[in-house]
MARDODO-629511 format. One record per residue (C-alpha): chain; x, y, z. Coordinates in nm, 4 decimals, padded with zeros to 6 digits, always signed. Example, Ala and Ser with C-alpha at 12.3 -4.5 7.8 and 13.67 -1.06 7.14 Angstrom:
 lumdren       px       py       pz
       A +01.2300 -00.4500 +00.7800
       A +01.3670 -00.1060 +00.7140
//
This chain:
 lumdren       px       py       pz
       A +02.1236 +00.4758 +01.6554
       A +02.0358 +00.8434 +01.6858
       A +02.1266 +01.1142 +01.4379
       A +02.3288 +01.4214 +01.5282
       A +02.3868 +01.5906 +01.1926
       A +02.2748 +01.9549 +01.1809
       A +02.1685 +01.9312 +00.8131
       A +01.9823 +01.6094 +00.7427
       A +01.9649 +01.4434 +00.4059
       A +01.5869 +01.4035 +00.3945
       A +01.2726 +01.5612 +00.5331
       A +00.9998 +01.3003 +00.4718
       A +00.6461 +01.4313 +00.5092
       A +00.3973 +01.1566 +00.6020
       A +00.4389 +00.8252 +00.7838
       A +00.1871 +00.6095 +00.6053
       A +00.2939 +00.3007 +00.4116
       A +00.4891 +00.5041 +00.1541
       A +00.6623 +00.7334 +00.4018
       A +00.7473 +00.4526 +00.6449
       A +00.8991 +00.2291 +00.3786
       A +01.0929 +00.5223 +00.2345
       A +01.2261 +00.6299 +00.5749
       A +01.3375 +00.2779 +00.6697
       A +01.4982 +00.2338 +00.3275
       A +01.6840 +00.5634 +00.3660
       A +01.8145 +00.4726 +00.7106
       A +01.9316 +00.1339 +00.5820
       A +02.1235 +00.3168 +00.3093
       A +02.2876 +00.5441 +00.5668
       A +02.0970 +00.8662 +00.4966
       A +01.9874 +01.0930 +00.7823
       A +01.6145 +01.1649 +00.7930
       A +01.3364 +01.3332 +00.9839
       A +00.9789 +01.2178 +00.9331
       A +00.6907 +01.4574 +00.9979
       A +00.3457 +01.3097 +01.0561
       A +00.0299 +01.4283 +01.2267
       A -00.0098 +01.0997 +01.4131
       A -00.2023 +00.8873 +01.1606
       A -00.5224 +01.0833 +01.2149
       A -00.6779 +01.0310 +00.9701
       A -00.4751 +00.7892 +00.7598
       A -00.5718 +00.5893 +00.4534
       A -00.2907 +00.3480 +00.5381
       A -00.4608 +00.2430 +00.8625
       A -00.7704 +00.1408 +00.6640
       A -00.5702 -00.0451 +00.3975
       A -00.6123 -00.4215 +00.3666
       A -00.2391 -00.4600 +00.2998
       A -00.2633 -00.7235 +00.0268
       A +00.0323 -00.8213 -00.1884
       A -00.1070 -00.9661 -00.5102
       A +00.0929 -00.9887 -00.8361
       A -00.2181 -01.0357 -01.0541
       A -00.5038 -00.8196 -01.1716
       A -00.7290 -01.1156 -01.1061
       A -01.0410 -00.9928 -01.2837
       A -00.8416 -00.9390 -01.6037
       A -00.6181 -01.2442 -01.5591
       A -00.2930 -01.0564 -01.6132
       A +00.0153 -00.9588 -01.4147
       A +00.0388 -00.6122 -01.2648
       A +00.3094 -00.3734 -01.3807
       A +00.6585 -00.5036 -01.2901
       A +00.5075 -00.7684 -01.0623
       A +00.8208 -00.9841 -01.0381
       A +01.0449 -00.6948 -00.9370
       A +00.7962 -00.5576 -00.6832
       A +00.7155 -00.8899 -00.5165
       A +01.0785 -00.9967 -00.4850
       A +01.1820 -00.6602 -00.3393
       A +00.8880 -00.6576 -00.0979
       A +00.9667 -01.0086 +00.0287
       A +01.3257 -00.9149 +00.1060
       A +01.2445 -00.5765 +00.2565
       A +00.9713 -00.6943 +00.4927
       A +01.1674 -01.0020 +00.6002
       A +01.4645 -00.7830 +00.6903
       A +01.2551 -00.5330 +00.8841
       A +01.0608 -00.8016 +01.0700
       A +01.3989 -00.9188 +01.1939
       A +01.5234 -00.5687 +01.2781
       A +01.2025 -00.4555 +01.4472
       A +01.1711 -00.7824 +01.6369
       A +00.8056 -00.8474 +01.5557
       A +00.6179 -01.0227 +01.2701
       A +00.3813 -00.8138 +01.0585
       A +00.3993 -00.9679 +00.7094
       A +00.2039 -01.2872 +00.6383
       A +00.3019 -01.4987 +00.3396
       A -00.0009 -01.6852 +00.2043
       A -00.1161 -01.7923 -00.1427
       A -00.4350 -01.6316 -00.2713
       A -00.7094 -01.8655 -00.3905
       A -00.9058 -01.6967 -00.6654
       A -01.2571 -01.8418 -00.6877
       A -01.3167 -01.9503 -01.0501
       A -01.6569 -01.8504 -01.1810
       A -01.6959 -02.0735 -01.4879
       A -01.5242 -02.3239 -01.7152
       A -01.3963 -02.0528 -01.9503
       A -01.2142 -01.8791 -01.6647
       A -01.0723 -02.2135 -01.5476
       A -00.9297 -02.2742 -01.8951
       A -00.7852 -01.9225 -01.9138
       A -00.5964 -01.9631 -01.5856
       A -00.4874 -02.3151 -01.6779
       A -00.3337 -02.1928 -02.0043
       A -00.1127 -01.9464 -01.8128
       A +00.0763 -02.2205 -01.6252
       A +00.3545 -02.2270 -01.8832
       A +00.3805 -01.8492 -01.9243
       A +00.7342 -01.7123 -01.8866
       A +00.6316 -01.4425 -01.6400
       A +00.2906 -01.5464 -01.5097
       A +00.4198 -01.8982 -01.4480
       A +00.6346 -01.7691 -01.1605
       A +00.3197 -01.6864 -00.9644
       A +00.0968 -01.9638 -01.1038
       A +00.0247 -02.2089 -00.8236
       A -00.2012 -02.4367 -01.0256
       A -00.5719 -02.5112 -01.0255
       A -00.7371 -02.6790 -00.7262
       A -01.0892 -02.8061 -00.6645
       A -01.0919 -02.7508 -00.2887
       A -00.9101 -02.5536 -00.0204
       A -00.6289 -02.7131 +00.1830
       A -00.7987 -02.6028 +00.5056
       A -01.1169 -02.7835 +00.4103
       A -01.3249 -02.4699 +00.4697
       A -01.6519 -02.4660 +00.2804
       A -01.7223 -02.2014 +00.0169
       A -01.9689 -02.1935 -00.2674
       A -01.7093 -02.2612 -00.5415
       A -01.8305 -02.5312 -00.7848
       A -01.5552 -02.4502 -01.0374
       A -01.2666 -02.4528 -00.7896
       A -00.9813 -02.2079 -00.7476
       A -00.6753 -02.0589 -00.9151
       A -00.3857 -02.0522 -00.6676
       A -00.1597 -01.7426 -00.6685
       A +00.1953 -01.7808 -00.5390
       A +00.4131 -01.4968 -00.4106
       A +00.1171 -01.3281 -00.2426
       A +00.0439 -01.2292 +00.1157
       A -00.0785 -00.9489 +00.3374
       A +00.0689 -00.7048 +00.5831
       A -00.0821 -00.6029 +00.9153
       A -00.0553 -00.2332 +00.8322
       A -00.1352 -00.0850 +01.1763
       A +00.1301 -00.3055 +01.3404
       A +00.3883 -00.2153 +01.0755
       A +00.3206 +00.1579 +01.1068
       A +00.3398 +00.1408 +01.4863
       A +00.6685 -00.0512 +01.4771
       A +00.8143 +00.1869 +01.2186
       A +00.7094 +00.4893 +01.4248
       A +00.8696 +00.3483 +01.7412
       A +01.1914 +00.2805 +01.5502
       A +01.2001 +00.6316 +01.4070
       A +01.1343 +00.7885 +01.7469
       A +01.4208 +00.5922 +01.9038
       A +01.6364 +00.6944 +01.6081
       A +01.5591 +01.0646 +01.6669
       A +01.4018 +01.0656 +01.3216
       A +01.0371 +01.1446 +01.3939
       A +00.8309 +01.4496 +01.4815
       A +00.4533 +01.4506 +01.5303
       A +00.3312 +01.7689 +01.3657
       A +00.1299 +01.8904 +01.0697
       A +00.3386 +01.9957 +00.7697
       A +00.2650 +02.3430 +00.6351
       A +00.4123 +02.3943 +00.2896
       A +00.4121 +02.7752 +00.3264
       A +00.6693 +02.7440 +00.6067
       A +00.9195 +02.5578 +00.3888
       A +01.2038 +02.7810 +00.2716
       A +01.3388 +02.6425 -00.0572
       A +01.6932 +02.7365 -00.1511
       A +01.9814 +02.5781 -00.3466
       A +02.1788 +02.3243 -00.1468
       A +01.9565 +02.3088 +00.1613
       A +01.5971 +02.3846 +00.2568
       A +01.4779 +02.5123 +00.5934
       A +01.1679 +02.4079 +00.7834
       A +01.0976 +02.5146 +01.1407
       A +01.4565 +02.6313 +01.1785
       A +01.6153 +02.3023 +01.0642
       A +01.7988 +02.2326 +00.7377
       A +01.7432 +01.9479 +00.4911
       A +01.9080 +01.8672 +00.1600
       A +01.5894 +01.7169 +00.0167
       A +01.2163 +01.7223 +00.0948
       A +00.9899 +01.4315 -00.0037
       A +00.6103 +01.4554 +00.0130
       A +00.4493 +01.1184 +00.1033
       A +00.1171 +01.2319 +00.2440
       A -00.1152 +01.0703 -00.0097
       A -00.4646 +01.2132 -00.0205
       A -00.4089 +01.4716 +00.2581
       A -00.1536 +01.6324 +00.0260
       A -00.4391 +01.7298 -00.2058
       A -00.5928 +02.0666 -00.1302
       A -00.9646 +01.9905 -00.1093
       A -01.0690 +02.3544 -00.1448
       A -00.8895 +02.4086 -00.4753
       A -00.9145 +02.0781 -00.6558
       A -00.6425 +01.8180 -00.7088
       A -00.3433 +02.0352 -00.6231
       A -00.0506 +01.8945 -00.4313
       A +00.1676 +02.1258 -00.2180
       A +00.4910 +02.2103 -00.4034
       A +00.3776 +02.0223 -00.7156
       A +00.0610 +02.1940 -00.8383
       A -00.1983 +02.0151 -01.0516
       A -00.1577 +01.6378 -01.0736
       A -00.4051 +01.3716 -01.1931
       A -00.4956 +01.2241 -00.8571
       A -00.8227 +01.0293 -00.8626
       A -00.8735 +00.9320 -00.4963
       A -01.1037 +00.6377 -00.4294
       A -01.2772 +00.5648 -00.1023
       A -01.2738 +00.2074 +00.0215
       A -01.4333 +00.0117 +00.3050
       A -01.3232 -00.3045 +00.4827
       A -01.5169 -00.5012 +00.7445
       A -01.3955 -00.7452 +01.0095
       A -01.6355 -01.0324 +01.0781
       A -01.6359 -01.3303 +01.3135
       A -01.7401 -01.6666 +01.1640
       A -01.7310 -01.9306 +01.4406
       A -01.6088 -02.2704 +01.3267
       A -01.5466 -02.1814 +00.9608
       A -01.1803 -02.2775 +00.9728
       A -01.0737 -02.0832 +00.6620
       A -00.6957 -02.0307 +00.6520
       A -00.6470 -01.9163 +00.2911
       A -00.6609 -01.5699 +00.1356
       A -00.9706 -01.5720 -00.0845
       A -01.0485 -01.3525 -00.3830
       A -01.4058 -01.3713 -00.5080
       A -01.6843 -01.1108 -00.5056
       A -01.4836 -00.9834 -00.2086
       A -01.1412 -01.0702 -00.0741
       A -01.1245 -01.2528 +00.2577
       A -00.8206 -01.2358 +00.4883
       A -00.8043 -01.4807 +00.7825
       A -00.6931 -01.2923 +01.0945
       A -00.7052 -01.5882 +01.3345
       A -00.9445 -01.6795 +01.6165
       A -01.2445 -01.6982 +01.3778
       A -01.1874 -01.3382 +01.2615
       A -01.1793 -01.2419 +00.8924
       A -01.1319 -00.9131 +00.7089
       A -01.3398 -00.8621 +00.3959
       A -01.3183 -00.5888 +00.1370
       A -01.2951 -00.3766 -00.0502
       A -01.5297 -00.1239 -00.2021
       A -01.4422 +00.1534 -00.4464
       A -01.6305 +00.4817 -00.4638
       A -01.5453 +00.8321 -00.5814
       A -01.7892 +01.0367 -00.3770
       A -01.7682 +01.1583 -00.0190
       A -01.3908 +01.1214 +00.0041
       A -01.3494 +01.0985 +00.3797
       A -01.3069 +00.8390 +00.6562
       A -01.6777 +00.8284 +00.7468
       A -01.8185 +00.4737 +00.7371
       A -02.1143 +00.4496 +00.4975
       A -02.3723 +00.1823 +00.5916
       A -02.4710 +00.1137 +00.2298
       A -02.1093 +00.0356 +00.1365
       A -02.0748 -00.1962 +00.4356
       A -02.4008 -00.3668 +00.3381
       A -02.2724 -00.4171 -00.0152
       A -01.9613 -00.5909 +00.1177
       A -02.1660 -00.8129 +00.3465
       A -02.4035 -00.9117 +00.0639
       A -02.1071 -01.0191 -00.1478
       A -01.9563 -01.2050 +00.1462
       A -02.2810 -01.3940 +00.2048
       A -02.2712 -01.5135 -00.1569
       A -01.9608 -01.7243 -00.0835
       A -01.9767 -01.7938 +00.2917
       A -02.2299 -02.0640 +00.3914
       A -02.2142 -01.9866 +00.7640
       A -02.3488 -01.7305 +01.0045
       A -02.1294 -01.4360 +01.1093
       A -02.1209 -01.1225 +01.3195
       A -01.9755 -00.7853 +01.2257
       A -01.6893 -00.6825 +01.4556
       A -01.5551 -00.3619 +01.3026
       A -01.5834 -00.1480 +00.9885
       A -01.3247 +00.0888 +00.8428
       A -01.3134 +00.3476 +00.5667
       A -01.0199 +00.5240 +00.4032
       A -00.9286 +00.7125 +00.0885
       A -00.6688 +00.5613 -00.1432
       A -00.4212 +00.8053 -00.3050
       A -00.4896 +00.6659 -00.6523
       A -00.4127 +00.8348 -00.9842
       A -00.6154 +00.8454 -01.3044
       A -00.3815 +00.6096 -01.4877
       A -00.3334 +00.3844 -01.1796
       A +00.0424 +00.4458 -01.1821
       A +00.2495 +00.6072 -00.9043
       A +00.3702 +00.9675 -00.9164
       A +00.7379 +00.9726 -00.8260
       A +01.0261 +01.2100 -00.8783
       A +01.1285 +01.5740 -00.8804
       A +01.0458 +01.8962 -01.0572
       A +01.3318 +02.0922 -01.2176
       A +01.2061 +02.4282 -01.0892
       A +01.2065 +02.3116 -00.7252
       A +01.5508 +02.1623 -00.6726
       A +01.5543 +01.9130 -00.3897
       A +01.1738 +01.8748 -00.3660
       A +01.0318 +01.5335 -00.4524
       A +00.7022 +01.3433 -00.4563
       A +00.6459 +00.9804 -00.3545
       A +00.2740 +00.9273 -00.4042
       A -00.0094 +00.7688 -00.5940
       A +00.0772 +00.4149 -00.4827
       A -00.2897 +00.3357 -00.4299
       A -00.4130 -00.0104 -00.3294
       A -00.0802 -00.1786 -00.4190
       A +00.1324 +00.0347 -00.1871
       A +00.2474 -00.2574 +00.0302
       A +00.3740 -00.4472 -00.2739
       A +00.5240 -00.1549 -00.4680
       A +00.6670 +00.0718 -00.1990
       A +01.0000 -00.1075 -00.1278
       A +01.1207 -00.1191 -00.4886
       A +00.9922 +00.2308 -00.5674
       A +01.1540 +00.3729 -00.2522
       A +01.4888 +00.2259 -00.3570
       A +01.4409 +00.3766 -00.7033
       A +01.3632 +00.7227 -00.5655
       A +01.6658 +00.7201 -00.3351
       A +01.8909 +00.6248 -00.6253
       A +01.7321 +00.9013 -00.8313
       A +01.7969 +01.1612 -00.5608
       A +02.1482 +01.0601 -00.4582
       A +02.2883 +00.8848 -00.7666
       A +02.1034 +01.0500 -01.0527
       A +01.9154 +00.7396 -01.1662
       A +01.6363 +00.8204 -01.4110
       A +01.2752 +00.7668 -01.3035
       A +01.0895 +00.5640 -01.5735
       A +00.8518 +00.7841 -01.7688
       A +00.5444 +00.5742 -01.6886
       A +00.5702 +00.6587 -01.3153
       A +00.7550 +00.9916 -01.3277
       A +00.5817 +01.3030 -01.2009
       A +00.7271 +01.4739 -01.5106
       A +00.4850 +01.2903 -01.7388
       A +00.2241 +01.5512 -01.6444
       A +00.4482 +01.8584 -01.6766
//
């Protein structure tokens, strides 16, 4: 279904995970959109592992609003797999490698928790697939988890938006946006609202952490690496969380990750970071492997690890949908719905994720 309205409801800048989910959500709700993107080059989303994990596993606690986010994500991705005609979301439990008896007892005690119990899949001594890992204390099984093939999702979303006359491949220049009450103009076209979803590229590197249209915000971008390896005959079928996470890709391929660093914030692959991942992988994998591919990207994280969402009162109709960080796949559907209700129905953005908490 193409759009013919002369003034569109939304100009969405960026077609990474955040922008894609927001655009698809808006179209489902009947709003007219145009998405601007420079063609995913570079894109932190393409380097993302795409995990959906309701726990902060190292701290043995649920993430913020885990139940709401996981349930919304399940429904959203199931619907769009059907509408796009191709699978991209893989529903698998995570097996957290338990390091000692004390950790085993901590996880065991959470089985009856009101909230954590929803995602508590019990304690197991071995993996259903029978794959061998160095795990003498067994595993904690996380339910409600999974992973998304991010490049496939972004490609499918882009194709849909192109067919919908909702996509333009170009670089957004904030200075060319004409802001005025009622409707904004960009490149000769009118939009009722503008939403910035460009993640780290929205930060002006030459002047510090400033975001176009929004000024100073507490972004704390973190660079991360993932590595694809081939392990012939291993047979692992479970998502593993240990010194590294391990995602089975099929045909003896596995994705391992992820590193965190706050220097050299670019997409250049750093051999020492790759080596660190491989050393950690060797500590749990008893078999030989070969490296197939390495990736690097910069996560649009914030200092308090919470998203930055909402509008500024002095720029009517200009909004930010950013800071989703490493949990973007899990959080984006519910946060996109919240932002759309904020824009079109006046729903309040909770203070803990509102861009206003820093103004």
